[in-house]
C-alpha positions as CSV (number, residue, x, y, z in Angstrom):
1,X,99.0,86.5,125.9
2,X,98.9,90.0,124.0
3,X,102.4,88.9,122.4
4,X,100.5,86.3,120.6
5,X,98.1,88.4,119.5
6,X,100.7,91.2,118.1
7,X,102.6,88.3,116.4
8,X,99.8,87.1,114.6
9,X,98.7,90.5,113.7
10,X,102.1,91.1,112.1
11,X,102.2,87.8,109.8
12,X,98.7,88.7,108.8
13,X,100.6,92.2,108.3
14,X,103.4,90.7,106.0
15,X,100.9,88.7,104.1
16,X,98.7,91.9,103.1
17,X,101.4,93.9,101.6
18,X,101.7,91.8,98.7
19,X,98.0,91.8,98.2
20,X,98.3,95.5,98.7
21,X,100.5,96.0,95.7
22,X,98.5,93.9,93.6
23,X,95.3,95.4,94.3
24,X,97.2,99.2,93.7
25,X,98.5,97.7,90.2
26,X,95.0,96.9,89.5
27,X,93.6,100.0,90.2
28,X,96.5,101.8,88.3
29,X,95.9,99.8,85.4
30,X,92.3,100.5,85.9
31,X,92.7,104.3,85.9
32,X,95.2,104.4,82.7
33,X,92.7,103.0,80.9
34,X,89.8,104.9,82.1
35,X,92.1,108.1,81.1
36,X,93.2,106.5,77.8
37,X,89.5,106.0,76.8
38,X,87.5,109.1,78.2
39,X,90.0,112.0,79.0
40,X,89.9,114.2,76.1
41,X,93.3,115.7,76.1
42,X,94.4,112.1,75.6
43,X,91.7,111.0,73.4
44,X,91.2,112.8,70.4
45,X,88.7,110.9,68.6
46,X,85.2,110.6,69.9
47,X,84.4,109.4,73.3
48,X,81.9,106.7,74.4
49,X,79.9,107.5,77.0
50,X,78.6,104.3,78.1
51,X,82.0,102.9,78.1
52,X,83.6,105.7,80.1
53,X,80.8,105.1,82.7
54,X,81.9,101.5,82.7
55,X,85.3,102.3,83.0
56,X,84.7,104.7,85.6
57,X,82.5,102.6,87.7
58,X,85.0,99.4,87.2
59,X,88.0,102.1,88.6
60,X,85.6,102.9,91.5
61,X,85.5,99.2,92.6
62,X,88.8,98.8,92.2
63,X,89.7,101.8,94.1
64,X,87.3,100.8,96.8
65,X,89.2,97.2,96.7
66,X,92.7,99.0,97.5
67,X,91.6,101.2,100.2
68,X,90.1,98.0,102.0
69,X,93.3,96.2,101.8
70,X,95.3,99.0,103.0
71,X,93.4,100.1,105.4
72,X,93.4,96.5,106.7
73,X,97.4,96.7,106.3
74,X,97.7,99.6,108.3
75,X,95.4,98.7,111.2
76,X,97.1,94.9,111.8
77,X,100.5,96.5,111.7
78,X,99.7,99.4,113.9
79,X,98.0,97.3,116.3
80,X,100.3,94.5,116.6
81,X,103.4,96.7,117.0
82,X,101.3,97.9,119.8
83,X,100.9,94.6,121.4
84,X,104.2,93.6,121.2
85,X,106.4,96.3,122.0
86,X,106.7,96.7,125.5
87,X,104.2,98.5,128.0
88,X,105.0,99.8,131.7
89,X,104.3,97.7,134.6
90,X,100.8,98.6,134.8
91,X,100.3,98.4,131.2
92,X,100.4,102.1,130.4
93,X,103.1,104.6,130.7
94,X,102.3,108.5,130.4
95,X,104.0,110.9,128.3
96,X,107.0,112.4,130.3
97,X,105.4,115.5,130.8
98,X,101.7,114.3,132.1
99,X,103.3,112.7,135.0
């Protein structure tokens, strides 16, 4: 039964990979927009503080979304591999130095 759960988690991991890439690109675009409008070195004109606050909040929300998707991708992948890879007869094999 554990291998079925591991297989399902690996399928979810495969499906999460494109979502992770897409959310990373969306966050990167929001970060670039914030930099182009609010960075003193890149923007020689005046800076609109209200716009900068909105862009910063938008970038932070997109970063949180990306972090959640990336964390889910990693956890599902590792959990799926743990369930798929063979274990010892007792289900636990200690490292060679601890026997």
